[in-house]
N, C-alpha and C positions, 0 to 999 in steps of 0.2 A: 563965499570966497571962490574965486574962479581959478582952477588949476591950469597952468600953462604946460604944454608938452615940452619935454626936455629938448635942448638945442643939440642936435647931432650933426650939424652942418660940417664941422671939421673932424668928426670922429672917423676912425678907420674901422671898417666892418671886416671882420675875420670870418671867413666861411670855413668853419671847422671841418666839415666833411671833405674839403679839398686839401687839407693839410697833409694827409698821408701820401697823396700823389706827388707832392713836392719832394718827398724822400724816395718814393718807390721808383719814379722815373729815372733819376740818376743812378740808383742802385741797379735798375734793370739795364741801363746803359753799360755800367761797369761789368755786370755779370755777362751780358752778351759779348762785350769786348774780350773778356777773359776766355769764354768758351770759343769764340771765333778765333782768337789767337792760338789756342791749343789745337783746334782743328786745322788752322792754316799752316802751322809749323810742324805738326806731328802726324797728321792724318791725311792731309790733302796730297793727292798724287796727280800725275798727268791725266789719267783717264778715270779718276774718281775724286772729283773736286767737291767735297762735302760742305765747305762753308757756304757755298752758293745755296745749297738746299736748306741750310739752317736759316739764312736770311729770308728766303721765300716763305718758310713755315712761320717764322715770327711775324712777318709783315701781314700774312694772311690771317693770323689768329688775333692780332692785337688791333685796337681801334686806330684810326688815322692820327689821333693826337699823340700816339706813342711812336709814330714812324720817325720823326726827327731824332729822337733819342736812340732808336735802334741804328739808324744810319750813322749817327755820331759815334756810337760804340764800334761800328765797323771801321770807320775812319781811324779811330784810336788804335784798334788792333792792327790795321794795315800800316799805320805810321810806325809802330814799333817793329813790325815785320820789315818795312822798307829800310829802317835804320839798321836792322841786323844784317841786311844784305850788303851793306857798305863795308863790313868788317872793321868796325871802329876799334880804336885802342882805348878811347875814353868817351865819355858823354858830354864833355865840355862844349864841343862844337856840334851838338846834336841837331839844332835847327838849321845850321848852315849846311850840314850834310844831307838833310832830308829835303829841303826846299830846292829841288832841281827837277828837270824834265822827267828823268827816269823815276824818281821817287813819287812825284806828283801823279803820274799816270798809274803807278801801282796803288796809290792811296785812294784817288778820287774817281778815276775814269771808269773802272769796272762797276763799282756800286751805282754810279749815276746812270750808266747805260743799261744796267739791269733793272732799274726802277719801273720802266714801262710794263715789264712782265708782271710785276706785283700789282701795279695799278689796274691792268686789264683783268687780273685774277679777282681783284676786289669788285670790279665793275661787272664782269660776266657771272661771277658766282658770289652773290651777296650772302648766301646761306650755305656754309660748308656742310651742313647736315644733310644736304641733298646729294651728297657724293654717291649714294647708292643708285643714282640714275646715270646710265651710260652717257647721256648727253652732257650732264654736268661734269662728269669725270673727263670727258673729252675736252671741255673748256679748261679744266684745271691743267691737264697735260699740255695743252697748247700754250697756256700762260707760262707754264714751267719751261717750255721750249723757248719762248720769247725771252724770258729772264736769263736762261742759260746762254742764249746767243749774245745778249747784251753784255753779260759778264765775260764771255769769251772774247768779244771784240775788244774790250778794254785790255785784256791781257795780251791779245795778239798784237794790238797796236804798240803796247809796251815792248814786246819781244822783238817784233820785226822792224819797227821804225825808230828804235833807240840806238844811236851809234855807240860803239862800233857794231857792224852787222854780226848777228849771232851765228854760231856754228851749230847747226842742228844735225843729229844723226839720221834724220829722215827728211824727205822733201817738204817744201813749204805747204804744198796742198795737203799732204797727209798730216802735217802738224796742225793745220787749221781745222781739218775734219776731226782729228782726234781730240783737239781742245774743245770744240763745240760739243762733241759727243760726250766727252768726259764731264763737262759741266752739266749737261742734261742728265747724265747718269747720277751725278751727285745730288741733283734736285729731286728726281723721282725716287731715289733711294732713301732720302731723308724726309722731305716734306710730307708725302702721304703717310709715312710711319708716324710722324709727329701728330698729324691730323687724327690718325687712328687711336693714338694714346690719349689725346686731349679732348676729342669730341665725345659727347655722350653716345653710348651704344644704342642701337635700335632694339636689340634683344639681349637678354642676359647671356653672359659668356658661360659656356658649359665646358668645364675642364675635362670631364670624362670623354668628350668628343675631341678635345684638342691634344690630349697627351700622346696619342699615336703619331700625330703630325710633328710634335716636338721631338719625339724619339727619332723620327725619320730625318729631321733637320740635323740633329746631333750626329746621327750615323753618316749622313752625307758630308758633314763638316769634317769628321774624323777621316773618312776615306779621302776627301779632297786634300786635306793637309798631308796625308801620307803620300799621295800622288805627286804633290808639289816637290817632294824631296827627290824625285826621279830626274833623270836627264831630260832636257827639253826636246830632244830629237825623237823621243819615243812617241809613237802615234797616239797611244792612249792618253798621254799628257795633253795633246792638242784638243782632244774631244772632251776631256773631263770638265773643262770650264763651261762647256755647253750642257753637259749632263747635270751639273750642279743647279741649273735653273729649273729642272723638272719639278722639284718640290714646290717651287713658287706657284706653278700652274695648279698643282694638286691642292695646295692649301687655299689658293684663291677660289678654286671650284668648290671646296668644302665650306669655307668660312667667309666668302665674300671679299670685298675690297680691303677690309681691315686686316684680315689674315694674310691676304696677298701682299699688302704694303709692308707688314712686319717681316714676312718671309723674304720679300725682295731686299729689304735692308740687310737682313742677316746673310743671305746668299751673295749679295753684291759685296759685302764685307769679305766673304771668303774669296771671291774672285779678285778683290783688290789686294789680296796678299801676294799676288804674282809679282808686282814690282819689288816687294820686300825680299822675296825668296830668289827672284831672278830679275835683277835690275834692268837687263837689256829688254825685257818684255814691256817696259813702260812705254817705249816708243815703237816697238815692233808689232804688237798684236792689235792692230786696228780692227781685225775681224772680231775679236772678243768684245771690244767696245761696242761695235754695231750690234752684235748679237745680244749683249746685255741691255742695250737701250731699247731694241725692238721687243725683246722678250719681256722686259719690265713693263713697257707700255701695254703690251697685249695682256699681261697678267692683271694689271690694274683694271683695264677695260673689262676683262672677263669677270673679275670679282665684282665689279659694279653691276654688270649684267646679271650675275647670279643674285646679287642683293635685290635688284629690281624685280627679278622673277619671283623671288621669295616674298617680297612685299606684295606683288600682285596676287600670289597664291594666298597670302594671309588675308588680303582684302577680299579675294574671291571666297575664302572660307567664311569670313564674317558675313558677306552678302548671302552665301548659302545658308548660314545659320539664321540670318534675318528672314530669308525666304522660307526656310523650314518653319520658323516661328509664325510667319504670316500664313503659311499653308495650314499649320495646326490651328491658327485662329479661324481661318476660313472653313476648315473642316468642322471645327466646333460650331461655327455659325451655321454652316450647312446642316449639321445635325439638328441644331435648334430649329432651323426653318422647316426641316422635314418633320420634326416632331410637332411643330405648330400646325403644319399642313395636315398631318394625320389627325391631330385633335380637331381641326376644322372639319375634316371629312367625317370623323366619328360623330361630331355634333350635327353635321348635315344629315347623316343617316338616322340619327336619333330623332331629329326633327321630322324627317320623312316618315319614320315609323309612327311617330306620335300623330302626324297629320293623317296618315293612312288609317290609324286606329279610330281617330275622331270621325273621319268620313264614314268608316264602316259602321261605327256605333251610332252616330247621329243621323247622317244622311241616309244610310242604308235602312235604318229602322223607320225613319219617316217615310221613305218610299214604300216600305212594306205596309205601313199603316195606311197610306193613301190607297195602295192596291187593295187592301182589305175593305176599306170604306167604299171604294168604287164597286167592289164585288157584291157587297151587301145592298148597294143601291142600284144594282144592275136591273133587278126585276121591275122596280118602279120606273126606271128610265125606259125600259123596253115597253112597259104599259103605256107610257106617255109618248111612245114612238120616238124615243131619243137613243135608240140602240147605236146609231153611228157615233154619238158622243162617247158612249162607253168604249167603242172600238178605238177611237182616236186617243182616248185617255190611256188605254192599255198600250197603245203603240208608243205614246210619249213616255210612259213609265218604263217600257222595255228599252227605249233609247237611252233614257237617263240611267237605267241600271247598267247598260253597256258602257256608257261614258264613265260612270263611277268605277266600274270594274277596271277599265283601262287606266283611269287616273290612279287607282290603287296599285295596279301593276307597275306603273311608271315610278310611283313613289317608293314602294316596297313590295316587290313581287313575292307573293307567298310561296311561289314555286321553289324559291331558293331554300326556304325553311322546310318545305315538304319533301322535295325530291333531291336536293343537292345541286351543286354548280354544273356538273357534267350533264345530268339529265335535263336541267333547266335550259342549258344551251342547245341541247340536241332536240328536245321535244316541247319546250316551253313557249311562252308568248312571243318570243322573238321569231320563231319559225312561223307562227300564225301571222305576225305583222308582215313578214316578207312575202309569204305565200298569198296573203290577201291582196297584196299589191301586184300579183301576177309574176313574181320573180321566183327563181329556183333557189332553195336554201340548202347549204351543205355545211356540216360540222364534222371536224375530224380531231380526235385526241391522240397525241403521240407521247410516248414516255410511260413512266410507271404511274398507273391510275391511283395507287395508294398515296402518292405524293400530294394528290389533291386534298386529301383529308389533313395533311400536315400544314397546308396553307391556312393562315389565320383569316378571320372574318373580313378584315379590312382588305386583304389581297383578293379574296374571292369576290367581294362586292366591287372592287375596282375592275376586275376582269369583266364582270357582268356589265357594269356601266359603260366600259369602253366598247364592248361588242354591241351593246344597245345603241350607243350614240352612232357607231359606224353603220349599223343596219338602218337606223332612222335616216341618216344622211344619204345612204344609197337609195332608199325608197323615195325620198323627197327630191333629190337633185341629180342623181347619177344617170337616169334614163338607162338603167342596166336591165339585163335579163337574168342575172344570177348574182348571188352573194355567197361567198365561201369564208368560213371561219375555221382556223386551225390553231389548236392550243397544244403547245409542247411544254412538258414539265421535266425537270431534271435537277441534279445537284452538282454544284461546282464549289469545291472547298467547303466552307462553312455556311454557304448560302443555298437556298432553294430558288431556282430560276423558273419563271413562267414566261414563255415567249408566245405572243399572239401574232398571227399572220392573217390579216383581214383583207379580202380582195373583192372587187366587183369588175364587171366588164362594160362599164358605162363610158361616158364621154371623157372621163378623167379630169385632172386638174391641170390647167394650162401652165401655171407657175406654182410648183409645189412649195417653193420658199414663201411666196406671197400668201398662199393658202394656209401655210403653217402659222403665219403671223396673225391672220384674221379669222374671225369666226369663233363663237363661244363654244361650239362643239369640240373642235380640235384643241382649243385652249383648255377646255375642261379635261380632255384626255391627257394632255401634257401635265396639267396640275396633279392629276391623280397618279400619273407615273412618277413624277418627281417626288411626290410625297412618300413613295415606296422605293426611292433610290433607283428609279428606272429611267428609261429612255423611250422616246416616240420618234419614229421616222416615217415621213410621208413621201411617197413616190407617185407622181401622176404623169400619165402619158395618154396617147390616143386609145390605148387598149384598156384603159380603166385606171382605177386608183388602188394603191396598195399601202396598207399601214402595217408597220412592224413595231411591236411594243414589247419592251423588256421590263419585267418586274423582278425585283430581288427581295428576298426575305431571309433573315438570319435564322438558322435552325437552332 
């Protein structure tokens, strides 16, 4: 039996996850309309227009599909507000009274002209979490200004171009400037504070650091409210509104743009009390408006710059921690490499010692046996008139003994074990090597001689091998007349230092850098020095070659 799929051609598919949005969006529209109406009728003033800031904040935080509902909520609140301006006695002719030029401009013109600012804010700042960057904060403030100008234009058109001509207590220019400034103040006093409360914080809030600033704000608010009860002609009254902004900068400097935004909202609320306590100031004090707008903008930019600096410091701290970890790893790797190099050097010395012992035991004994046999056969060879053969064999044996002795000295000089490092350098085979080549040999020891005994075998052998290699290079290549070796020993901190200064007066090295890269002799010196946490420096000029070697050993 073949099962047929059910026929769902005419069925209605219900997307259950979308059902809540059908309820949430109208509820959001009604909630926004209620809050907007409360702000419009009870809080909004000439130079502190808060509803504009609420709209900018909501449109910036909500997705684009929510925008029509928010705008519709504003239209609804403005419709009720426009109807209340007509002083009706009843609501029977509500629509007839609302649908006129004056009411339509109040309802629709300002929100529509303000939309480009919110659109540009969405376009310039797709991620509001980046407000800690001054560049992004600048874009936000510019978009707030565009939105405030659009909102102001709608209200200005309604006031100035609706008959009959209005009677303003100030000039039209001051009215326009004050209206734009007031809308801008309302935006920057509300929108950044809403962003600060709704967006996730970059770092946890520390109340122990914030309570002194909260006490300062409360004290300033109490002092400001007391000053507002004074007469307006008192000089301190004129400057108190400027002094009330000082906590905004202080809090922005201490807590970044979030603290600055919240402090700006609170302090601007204090400043907005002026129209309530002194109604004439609503149109008179354009200076306070400009000061509040400039100071609020500067405080938000300062807070954003502080946040950017702290973020850079945190990143730098993380990078420093990573570098310290990498350096620790490199130090550990360097320690392991030095230990491996020291093991290789010890193995090399053990191999040299073993080869030297085998040469002494095997080849030396065989040469002695040959010499004994030739000596026993000397009488017979002389009787057979072959004495010249005996002489040549003795010469060959003597040459071989000298070669074996030189080979053993190069592998493991017994003078180190018999006389010690200092005497070996001053009177040992290195002096013989240099003087046999016709060069003058000098050795000088500086420092405490007892420290030589504190050097371990690896360090003493490294000193010997480096001087040996330098002397050999001088004899073979330098065309010099003298070779001088100076050894200085001392203590620095917890390390014993051995400094070698090796010089000759030969032809020098034309390029010391190139010479340091090539040649097994110099590379061998460098390897021995690095194995003991040391350094090798080669300087060559026409006056000769100079090597400076530093070796360290922990005491």
